[in-house]
C-alpha positions in Angstrom: 120.4 55.5 74.2 120.1 55.1 77.9 121.4 58.2 79.8 124.1 56.2 81.7 125.3 54.6 78.5 125.3 57.9 76.7 127.4 59.6 79.5 129.9 56.7 79.4 130.1 56.8 75.6 130.7 60.6 75.7 133.4 60.3 78.3 135.2 57.5 76.4 135.0 59.4 73.2 136.5 62.6 74.8 139.2 60.5 76.5 140.2 58.9 73.2 140.3 62.3 71.4 142.3 63.9 74.2 144.9 61.2 74.0 145.1 61.7 70.2 145.6 65.5 70.4 149.3 66.6 70.5 150.1 69.5 72.7 151.4 71.4 69.6 148.0 71.1 68.0 146.5 72.8 71.0 149.1 75.6 70.9 150.8 74.4 74.1 154.6 74.8 74.4 156.8 71.8 73.8 158.3 70.4 77.0 162.0 70.5 76.7 162.7 68.2 79.6 161.2 64.9 80.6 158.7 62.6 78.8 155.0 62.8 79.0 153.5 59.8 80.7 150.1 60.6 79.2 149.7 60.4 75.4 148.3 63.5 73.9 146.9 66.2 76.2 146.4 65.9 80.0 143.0 66.5 81.5 144.2 69.6 83.3 145.4 71.0 79.9 142.1 70.5 78.3 140.3 72.0 81.3 142.7 75.0 81.1 142.1 75.5 77.4 138.3 75.3 77.9 138.2 77.5 81.0 136.5 74.8 83.2 137.7 73.1 86.3 139.8 70.0 86.2 137.3 68.2 88.5 134.4 68.9 86.3 136.2 67.8 83.1 137.3 64.6 84.9 133.7 63.9 85.8 132.7 64.4 82.1 135.3 61.8 81.0 134.2 59.4 83.7 130.6 59.7 82.8 129.6 61.1 86.2 127.7 64.2 85.0 125.2 65.1 82.3 125.1 68.9 83.1 127.4 69.9 80.3 126.2 73.0 78.4 126.4 73.2 74.6 128.9 76.1 75.0 131.2 74.0 77.2 131.1 71.2 74.7 131.9 73.6 71.9 134.9 74.8 73.8 136.1 71.2 74.3 135.6 70.4 70.6 137.6 73.5 69.7 140.4 72.6 72.2 140.6 69.1 70.7 140.4 70.4 67.1 137.7 67.9 66.3 136.8 67.8 62.6 133.2 68.1 61.4 132.2 64.5 61.7 133.7 64.0 65.2 132.2 67.3 66.4 128.8 66.2 65.2 129.2 62.8 66.9 130.2 64.5 70.2 127.1 66.6 70.2 125.0 63.6 69.2 126.3 61.6 72.2 125.6 64.6 74.5 122.1 65.1 73.1 122.9 68.8 72.6 122.8 71.3 69.7 126.1 72.6 68.5 125.9 76.4 69.0 128.3 76.9 66.1 126.4 74.8 63.6 124.2 77.5 61.9 127.2 79.7 61.4 129.3 76.8 60.0 126.5 75.8 57.6 125.9 79.4 56.5 129.4 79.8 55.1 129.8 76.3 53.9 130.2 76.0 50.1 128.1 73.3 48.4 130.5 70.8 46.8 130.3 70.7 43.0 129.6 67.0 43.0 126.4 67.6 45.0 125.2 70.1 42.4 126.1 67.6 39.7 123.9 65.0 41.3 120.9 67.3 41.1 121.6 68.1 37.4 122.0 64.4 36.5 118.5 63.4 37.6 116.2 63.0 34.6 113.1 63.5 36.7 112.4 66.8 38.5 114.9 67.4 41.4 115.8 70.4 43.5 118.0 71.1 46.5 116.7 73.1 49.5 118.7 74.8 52.2 117.5 75.1 55.8 115.2 78.0 55.0 113.8 76.1 52.1 115.5 78.3 49.5 116.1 76.3 46.3 119.9 76.4 45.9 120.0 74.1 42.8 117.5 72.4 40.5 117.5 70.6 37.2 115.8 71.5 33.9 112.9 69.1 34.6 112.1 70.8 37.9 112.3 74.2 36.2 109.8 73.0 33.6 107.4 71.6 36.2 107.4 74.5 38.7 106.1 77.4 36.6 106.0 80.5 38.7 108.8 79.3 41.0 111.9 77.9 39.5 111.5 79.5 36.1 111.5 83.1 37.3 115.3 83.6 37.2 115.7 84.2 41.0 119.0 83.3 42.6 117.5 81.3 45.5 113.7 81.1 45.1 112.0 80.1 48.4 109.5 77.3 48.3 107.3 78.8 51.1 107.1 82.2 49.4 106.0 80.5 46.2 103.5 78.3 48.0 101.9 81.1 50.1 102.5 84.3 48.2 102.0 83.5 44.5 98.8 82.6 42.7 100.7 80.3 40.4 101.2 77.9 43.3 97.4 77.5 43.8 96.9 76.9 40.1 99.7 74.4 39.8 99.2 72.4 43.0 96.2 70.1 43.2 94.6 70.2 46.7 96.6 73.3 47.3 95.2 74.2 50.8 95.8 70.7 52.1 99.3 70.6 50.7 100.1 74.1 52.0 99.0 73.2 55.5 101.2 70.1 55.5 104.1 72.0 54.1 104.0 74.3 57.2 104.0 71.4 59.5 106.9 69.9 57.6 108.9 73.1 57.7 108.3 73.5 61.5 109.7 70.0 62.0 112.6 70.7 59.8 113.5 74.0 61.5 113.1 72.9 65.2 116.7 73.8 66.0 116.4 77.2 64.3 113.3 78.6 66.0 115.4 81.5 67.5 117.3 82.1 64.3 116.7 85.8 63.2 116.5 84.9 59.5 113.9 82.2 60.1 111.9 84.5 62.4 112.0 87.2 59.7 110.7 84.6 57.1 107.9 83.5 59.3 106.9 87.1 60.0 106.9 87.9 56.3 104.8 84.8 55.4 102.4 85.4 58.2 101.8 88.9 56.9 101.4 87.7 53.3 99.2 84.7 54.0 96.5 84.2 56.7 96.6 80.5 55.9 100.3 80.3 56.7 99.8 82.4 59.9 97.0 80.0 61.1 99.0 76.9 60.2 102.2 78.1 61.9 100.3 78.9 65.1 98.8 75.5 65.2 102.2 74.1 66.1 101.6 71.0 64.0 104.7 68.9 63.2 105.0 66.2 60.6 108.0 64.5 59.0 108.6 65.3 55.3 107.9 61.8 54.1 107.4 62.2 50.4 104.5 60.3 48.7 102.1 61.2 45.9 102.3 64.7 44.5 99.8 66.0 41.9 100.0 69.0 39.7 97.8 70.7 37.1 100.5 72.0 34.7 99.4 74.8 32.3 101.0 73.0 29.3 101.1 69.3 30.2 97.8 68.9 32.1 97.6 66.7 35.2 100.9 65.2 36.3 101.5 62.7 39.1 104.8 62.0 40.9 106.1 60.1 43.9 108.3 62.4 46.0 111.4 60.9 47.5 113.6 63.0 49.8 117.3 62.6 50.7 119.6 64.3 53.2 123.1 65.2 52.1 125.4 63.3 54.3 128.0 65.9 55.0 125.6 68.8 54.8 122.5 67.9 56.9 121.1 71.4 56.3 120.5 70.4 52.7 117.6 68.3 51.4 117.4 66.8 47.9 113.8 66.5 46.7 113.1 64.2 43.7 109.8 63.7 41.9 109.6 60.4 40.2 106.9 60.1 37.5 104.0 58.0 38.8 103.1 55.4 36.2 99.3 55.3 35.5 97.4 52.3 36.8 96.8 49.6 34.1 93.4 50.1 32.5 
């Protein structure tokens, strides 16, 4: 979106939300005398609630400034009591990262219906969080990923399996190539979390455990997790081929559903 258009869209959105926010929602006292000429909150009331100047807030609504910090946007979103979808839309329009997002996602409970989706896949399927811990998987995935999902861990990490366990090298055909690409995919996936203490600790742990991970991480390579062909040498079933298809969970963008559809052999 063009910067001018984005600023105008941001201002129009804030104006509409301000006008839909009752003073009582914002914790402002009810006016006993007179009628409010402005529906919802006044600009000066939002500015007061956010600790910013009325002039600056007016400029934001008028699309006259793009120097709005993520922290100021977060205070505005809190003052207007924006629900999750509207808050995400606000930060998308502003081109900023919501500073409260990691904390919100960390405590969010995964809806039972999302877990049911994973379980209802007949082909291998698993659900990854933002650190690539598997938070749910189905029996087919457990059977396929020997040494990872069959170990009884509460939230087994895909990167720890790939780089710190010999079972991954035995299971994954073209292991080194896949491992390098996995690092580039993870870097792309975690771009907004590079200062997150838990992510930094995971990177430090993997760098100490695997020279390959350390080299690949420092290469700063970034690729999108596109899916495609996946080949495994399973200890019981022999060579297996799949087509990987990935999905984002709509109301939990920190979660990724990974599915492995059996790849039909070419006709002979």
